[in-house]
Steps between C-alpha positions, in 0.01 A plus 500: 500500500634843400511735797578819306231753605539696175403221262167594347521864600547788257799728467280786624423296813870443563591866445216614724611258770852647474359854511641599159195478271417872503862600437533252213175625342619862528833416336327306221256786430782756487701282263203468266441877502868574435509247215179633341619863512839400358341306212262787424796740492674274248188488283476881507876528445540711814835504678518576872583868454204558267268298722599693813450830317153395377409391853626833638721313746865425562697222342564354847125483564455313172790269591321414827185422303685275256698323774306177559641472853408851614148507641512862622322652202194721531174433321535843342831400339347179366199693368717760321720232344197310375351816352821584311511155336130510411383261770284529807523327832237292671507389861240292669440354840424131503385275780774345705523127472 
């Protein structure tokens, strides 16, 4: 008989048990946003300097946005970046599992 308590449980269950689920979800969401903005910049042929100018922000602020490991980005910065590349953002609250 296998005595491993994690067999049959989900990865989310394990991460929640370890207390890291929320942090992992935040990191994953930020990486997706950074990747999507970066890809949209490529499609629009915008370099970082042009993007920062269009956003009316600094290059360092844009670098923080594009850094997948930096989660200290304001919603306003995300909104302005999305607007410049012709996108919009959508957030929604969903029921916790």
